C-alpha positions in Angstrom: 95.0 126.1 86.5 95.5 128.2 89.6 99.3 128.4 90.1 98.6 130.3 93.3 101.2 131.2 95.8 99.7 132.2 99.2 101.3 134.4 101.8 99.6 132.3 104.5 98.5 128.7 104.2 97.0 126.3 106.8 96.8 122.6 107.0 93.8 121.4 109.0 94.5 117.9 110.5 91.5 116.1 112.0 92.3 113.5 114.7 90.8 111.4 117.5 92.7 109.0 119.8 95.3 107.8 117.2 98.6 109.3 118.5 100.8 106.8 116.6 99.1 107.5 113.3 99.1 111.2 114.0 102.9 111.1 114.7 103.5 109.8 111.1 101.0 112.2 109.6 102.7 115.2 111.2 106.2 113.8 110.3 105.1 113.7 106.6 103.7 117.2 106.8 107.0 118.4 108.1 108.6 117.3 104.9 106.5 119.4 102.6 108.1 122.0 100.5 106.8 124.9 102.6 108.0 125.1 106.1 106.0 128.3 107.0 102.6 126.5 106.8 100.4 126.8 109.8 99.2 123.4 111.1 95.9 123.3 112.9 95.2 120.1 114.8 91.4 119.7 114.9 91.1 117.3 117.9 87.7 115.7 118.6 88.5 115.0 122.3 91.7 112.9 122.4 93.6 112.3 125.6 97.1 113.2 126.8 99.1 110.9 124.4 97.9 112.9 121.5 98.9 116.2 123.2 102.3 114.7 123.7 102.7 113.9 120.0 101.6 117.4 119.1 103.9 119.1 121.6 106.9 117.0 120.5 106.3 117.8 116.8 105.9 121.5 117.5 109.3 121.7 119.2 111.1 121.1 115.9 108.6 122.4 113.3 109.5 125.9 112.1 105.9 127.0 111.4 103.0 127.5 113.8 101.3 124.5 115.3 98.0 125.0 117.0 96.0 122.3 118.9 92.3 123.0 118.7 90.6 120.6 121.1 87.0 119.9 122.2 85.6 117.6 124.9 84.8 114.0 123.8 81.1 113.9 123.4 80.8 111.5 120.5 81.7 112.0 116.9 81.8 115.7 116.3 84.4 116.1 113.5 82.4 118.7 111.7 82.3 120.9 114.7 86.0 120.7 115.5 86.9 121.4 111.9 84.8 124.6 111.9 86.5 125.6 115.2 89.9 125.1 113.7 89.1 127.1 110.6 87.8 130.0 112.7 91.0 129.9 114.7 93.2 130.6 111.7 93.4 133.6 109.4 95.2 131.7 106.6 94.0 132.5 103.1 93.9 128.9 101.9 93.0 125.7 103.8 94.2 122.2 103.1 92.5 119.3 104.9 93.9 115.9 105.9 93.0 113.2 108.4 95.4 112.4 111.1 95.7 108.8 110.0 96.9 109.7 106.6 100.5 110.2 105.4 100.9 112.9 102.8 102.9 112.5 99.6 105.8 115.0 99.5 103.9 116.9 96.7 100.7 117.0 98.7 100.8 120.7 99.6 102.4 121.8 96.3 99.7 120.1 94.2 96.9 121.7 96.2 98.4 125.1 96.0 99.2 124.8 92.3 95.6 124.0 91.4 93.8 126.4 93.8 91.2 128.7 92.2 88.7 131.1 94.0 85.2 129.7 94.1 86.4 126.1 93.7 87.4 123.4 96.0 89.8 120.5 95.3 89.1 116.9 96.3 91.9 114.3 96.0 92.1 110.6 96.7 93.8 108.2 99.0 95.2 104.7 99.1 94.1 102.6 102.1 96.7 100.4 103.7 95.9 97.2 105.6 97.3 96.5 109.1 100.5 94.8 107.8 101.3 97.6 105.4 100.6 100.2 108.2 103.1 98.4 110.4 105.7 98.6 107.7 105.2 102.4 107.3 108.3 103.5 109.2 109.5 107.1 109.6 112.5 106.2 107.5 110.3 104.8 104.7 108.4 108.1 104.7 111.5 110.3 104.8 113.1 108.4 101.9 109.9 108.5 99.8 109.6 104.7 99.5 106.1 104.8 100.9 104.8 106.7 97.9 106.2 104.3 95.3 104.0 101.7 93.6 106.8 99.2 93.9 107.0 99.5 97.7 103.2 99.2 98.1 103.1 96.1 95.9 106.1 94.7 97.8 104.2 95.1 101.0 101.4 93.0 99.6 98.9 95.6 98.3 96.5 94.3 95.6 96.7 96.1 92.3 94.8 99.4 92.3 94.6 101.8 89.3 95.7 104.6 91.5 99.1 103.0 91.7 99.6 103.9 88.0 99.6 107.6 88.9 102.4 107.0 91.4 104.5 105.5 88.6 104.1 108.5 86.3 106.4 111.4 85.8 105.7 115.0 86.9 104.3 116.3 83.7 101.9 113.3 83.3 100.7 113.8 86.9 100.0 117.4 86.4 98.0 116.7 83.2 95.9 114.1 85.1 95.3 116.5 88.0 93.8 119.0 85.5 91.9 116.6 83.2 90.8 113.5 85.2 87.0 113.6 85.7 85.9 113.0 89.3 82.6 113.0 91.2 81.8 116.4 92.8 82.4 115.3 96.4 84.4 116.4 99.4 86.9 113.9 100.6 87.8 115.2 104.1 91.2 113.4 104.2 92.5 115.1 101.1 90.8 118.4 100.1 91.4 122.1 100.0 89.6 125.5 99.4 89.9 129.2 100.0 89.0 130.1 103.6 86.6 132.8 102.2 84.7 130.1 100.3 84.6 127.9 103.3 83.0 130.7 105.3 80.7 131.7 102.5 78.9 128.3 102.7 79.0 128.4 106.6 81.7 125.8 106.9 81.1 122.0 107.4 77.5 121.1 108.1 77.5 120.0 111.7 74.5 117.7 111.1 77.0 115.2 109.7 77.6 112.5 112.2 80.0 110.3 110.2 81.7 109.9 106.9 83.2 112.9 105.2 
């Protein structure tokens, strides 16, 4: 168990032309336990509406918000992620996609389990269109979104990952440390030391989709 506390942490948010989803993503990140976290928006060529969302969020967020943008020339997520990482000096990096809404413990769990020479890969729960529509700012702020009962009420089919949401803090921590998982990198919920990211030359830009 890492139990690390970093002087400087960065959240790298990848996005492309989904300003309404990004607005909810950033809102949830603004509710994390650390308000000094640098937020790097890795933008693969979005237009003005996305810039508006970022500028509005940055007005109220107490930490640094940086918009790293590249021209839209097709799917180049790997390239913009590498550019965003190069633009920060944060010791530790946490990655999330701009169409994801982070649990209030998202950042805390990644920091708690961080270890040099290792990366962390979490999971996600996908919502259908009806559930996404019900995902209001108020529901996020009040924590309803992250309760199994709310997801089932919205019509979600049973998923074993819902059981984790119903558990207490001690049980969740035990599962985080002991649950076997495939050694893969899930780009919407992952983290690592910046030094380790650079040691392997970042994300392979040969990837055209799906990480």
